[in-house]
C-alpha positions in Angstrom: -36.8 -8.0 13.0 -32.8 -8.4 13.8 -30.1 -7.0 11.5 -29.6 -10.1 10.0 -32.9 -10.2 8.4 -32.5 -6.9 7.1 -29.3 -7.4 5.3 -30.8 -10.8 3.8 -33.6 -8.9 2.7 -31.7 -6.4 1.3 -29.3 -8.9 -0.6 -32.4 -10.9 -2.0 -34.0 -7.4 -2.9 -30.9 -6.7 -5.0 -30.4 -10.1 -6.6 -33.9 -11.5 -7.4 -35.8 -11.2 -10.2 -38.7 -8.6 -10.4 -41.8 -10.3 -11.1 -44.2 -7.5 -10.6 -43.3 -3.9 -11.5 -45.7 -1.1 -11.3 -44.9 2.6 -12.2 -46.9 5.5 -12.2 -50.0 3.8 -12.0 -53.4 5.3 -12.0 -56.8 3.6 -12.3 -60.5 4.8 -12.7 -64.1 3.6 -12.2 -66.9 4.9 -14.3 -67.0 7.2 -17.3 -67.4 11.0 -18.1 -69.5 12.8 -14.9 -69.2 9.3 -12.9 -65.5 8.7 -13.2 -63.9 8.4 -10.2 -60.1 8.1 -9.5 -59.3 4.8 -7.1 -55.6 4.4 -7.4 -53.0 7.4 -7.6 -49.2 7.3 -8.7 -48.5 3.8 -7.8 -44.8 2.5 -7.8 -44.0 -0.9 -6.6 -41.6 -3.6 -7.3 -41.8 -6.9 -6.0 -39.3 -9.6 -6.3 -39.2 -13.8 -6.9 -39.6 -15.3 -3.6 -41.1 -12.5 -1.6 -43.9 -12.8 0.9 -45.3 -9.2 0.7 -48.8 -8.3 2.6 -50.6 -5.4 1.4 -52.6 -3.6 4.2 -54.9 -0.6 4.9 -58.6 0.4 5.8 -61.3 -0.7 3.9 -61.6 1.4 0.5 -58.0 2.2 0.0 -57.6 0.2 -3.2 -55.9 -2.7 -2.4 -58.1 -5.1 -3.7 -58.5 -3.2 -7.0 -54.7 -3.1 -7.5 -54.5 -6.9 -6.4 -57.2 -7.8 -9.2 -54.9 -5.7 -11.5 -52.2 -7.3 -10.8 -53.9 -10.6 -11.2 -55.1 -9.8 -14.7 -58.8 -9.7 -13.6 -59.0 -6.1 -15.5 -56.6 -4.2 -17.8 -54.5 -1.5 -16.5 -55.4 2.1 -17.7 -52.7 4.4 -16.9 -48.9 4.2 -16.4 -47.1 0.9 -16.5 -47.9 -2.5 -14.8 -45.6 -5.6 -15.8 -46.1 -9.1 -14.9 -43.7 -11.7 -15.3 -42.0 -9.0 -17.9 -45.5 -8.7 -19.5 -47.3 -5.2 -19.8 -50.7 -5.4 -18.7 -51.6 -1.6 -19.5 -54.3 -1.8 -22.3 -54.0 -5.5 -22.5 -56.6 -7.6 -24.4 -58.7 -10.2 -23.4 -56.3 -12.8 -24.7 -53.3 -11.4 -23.3 -54.8 -11.1 -19.7 -56.1 -14.8 -19.8 -52.9 -16.2 -20.7 -51.4 -14.2 -17.6 -54.1 -15.5 -15.3 -53.0 -19.2 -16.2 -49.6 -18.0 -14.5 -51.0 -17.0 -11.4 -52.5 -18.7 -8.4 -55.5 -17.3 -6.7 -56.7 -17.9 -3.2 -59.8 -15.9 -2.0 -61.7 -15.3 1.3 -64.6 -17.1 0.2 -62.6 -19.9 -1.3 -64.6 -20.2 -4.7 -64.5 -23.7 -4.6 -66.8 -25.8 -6.7 -69.5 -27.0 -4.8 -70.3 -30.3 -7.0 -66.9 -31.0 -7.4 -64.5 -33.1 -4.5 -61.7 -31.5 -3.1 -59.5 -33.7 -5.7 -61.7 -32.4 -8.4 -61.4 -28.7 -7.2 -57.7 -29.2 -7.5 -57.6 -31.1 -10.8 -59.4 -28.2 -12.5 -56.5 -26.3 -11.7 -54.4 -28.4 -13.8 -56.5 -28.9 -16.5 -56.1 -25.4 -17.5 -52.5 -26.0 -18.6 -51.6 -28.1 -21.6 -48.2 -29.3 -20.2 -50.1 -31.0 -17.5 -52.6 -32.9 -19.5 -50.4 -35.9 -20.4 -49.8 -36.5 -16.9 -51.5 -38.2 -14.3 -53.1 -35.4 -12.9 -55.1 -37.5 -10.3 -51.9 -38.6 -8.7 -50.5 -34.8 -8.6 -53.9 -33.6 -7.1 -53.8 -36.2 -4.4 -50.4 -35.4 -3.7 -50.8 -31.3 -3.4 -54.0 -32.4 -1.1 -51.8 -34.7 1.1 -49.1 -31.8 1.4 -51.7 -29.5 2.8 -52.8 -32.1 5.3 -55.9 -33.4 3.6 -54.7 -36.8 2.2 -57.7 -38.5 3.8 -60.1 -36.0 2.5 -59.6 -36.0 -1.3 -63.2 -37.1 -2.0 -64.9 -35.1 0.3 -67.3 -32.3 -1.1 -66.6 -28.7 0.3 -70.0 -28.9 2.4 -68.1 -31.7 4.6 -65.2 -29.5 5.1 -64.2 -27.1 7.7 -64.0 -23.2 6.7 -59.8 -24.1 7.2 -60.1 -27.2 5.3 -61.9 -25.6 2.4 -59.0 -22.8 2.7 -56.4 -25.6 2.6 -58.1 -27.0 -0.4 -57.9 -23.3 -2.1 -54.5 -23.3 -1.4 -53.6 -26.9 -2.9 -55.5 -25.7 -6.2 -53.5 -22.2 -6.2 -50.4 -24.0 -6.0 -50.5 -27.5 -7.8 -49.5 -25.8 -11.2 -46.7 -24.5 -9.5 -47.3 -20.8 -10.5 -44.6 -17.7 -10.3 -46.9 -16.1 -8.2 -50.1 -16.6 -5.8 -52.3 -13.7 -5.0 -54.3 -13.9 -1.9 -57.4 -11.8 -0.9 -58.3 -11.7 3.2 -57.7 -15.4 3.3 -57.7 -15.6 7.0 -60.9 -13.1 7.3 -63.7 -15.9 7.8 -61.0 -18.2 9.9 -60.9 -18.3 13.8 -57.1 -17.3 15.0 -55.3 -20.7 15.1 -57.1 -21.9 11.4 -55.9 -18.4 10.3 -52.2 -19.1 11.5 -52.3 -22.6 10.3 -53.2 -21.3 6.8 -50.8 -18.6 6.8 -48.0 -20.6 7.4 -49.0 -23.3 5.1 -48.6 -21.0 2.4 -45.7 -19.8 3.7 -43.9 -23.1 3.7 -45.1 -24.2 0.2 -44.5 -20.9 -1.4 -40.6 -21.0 -0.5 -40.7 -24.6 -1.2 -41.7 -23.7 -4.8 -39.8 -20.1 -5.0 -43.5 -18.5 -5.4 -43.8 -15.1 -4.8 -47.3 -14.2 -2.6 -48.6 -11.1 -2.6 -51.2 -11.2 0.4 -54.3 -8.6 1.1 -55.3 -8.7 4.7 -56.9 -6.7 7.6 -55.8 -9.3 9.7 -52.8 -8.4 12.0 -52.3 -11.6 13.6 -50.5 -12.4 10.5 -48.4 -9.8 9.5 -45.3 -11.5 10.9 -45.2 -14.1 8.0 -44.5 -11.3 5.8 -40.9 -10.4 4.2 -42.3 -7.0 4.0 -45.3 -4.8 4.3 -47.3 -2.4 2.2 -49.6 0.1 3.5 -52.2 1.6 1.1 -54.7 4.8 2.0 -57.1 6.6 -0.5 -55.8 4.7 -3.2 -52.2 5.8 -2.9 -49.2 3.8 -1.3 -48.2 5.4 1.8 -45.4 2.9 3.2 -43.6 0.0 1.7 -40.4 -1.8 2.8 -38.4 -3.2 5.7 -39.2 -0.3 8.1 -42.6 -1.3 8.8 -41.6 -5.1 9.4 -38.8 -3.8 12.0 -41.8 -1.8 13.9 -43.5 -5.5 14.6 -40.5 -7.0 15.9 
């Protein structure tokens, strides 16, 4: 990585709004004698517009941390602030409200098989009251065109390739203009070229929308798209920052 990139990153890191702020976060599974700690004293801040990759071996706590940040479960110990909202001890209603502000992209696409590509994308808009008085079909089609699927809006998932399904998932995640997108192994089931196309598409659209991306991956082929790389091991954040980005270039 060039000195100019490092200078730009440092400048942005000082001036941008913090959208995810984690302090002294611990997390446990199970209860009493079966209680097991899976996250240990996580401290992390992610700024608006950053593309952050979180990597590390299986079982290191990456997906657990991602699920906490996405409001899929409540934080237990420490502080987890998402878009200035404290998630420690959050009730179901607060978690639901948070989830509507976040886009999700999963390895398995999680598309509704009985809905067309357009209908899958439209589902995301239907969760937001501000879009219900707009032409959500037109918005859905425009988003599919943006991901290169303008000719596939009426296709069902079974008629799409793996890369095309992931493009529908990206369109669904970004159509409502979320401030944060969380992606869990989005390239794991794709070949090299399809995986590269998918992450570059995510990068392009997120930058256009000034959206923060946090992406969990084991795929070393896509690390270069990150502004910053976080490495986790044994439930602990072992490395975080520009230094790992420098080592890759």
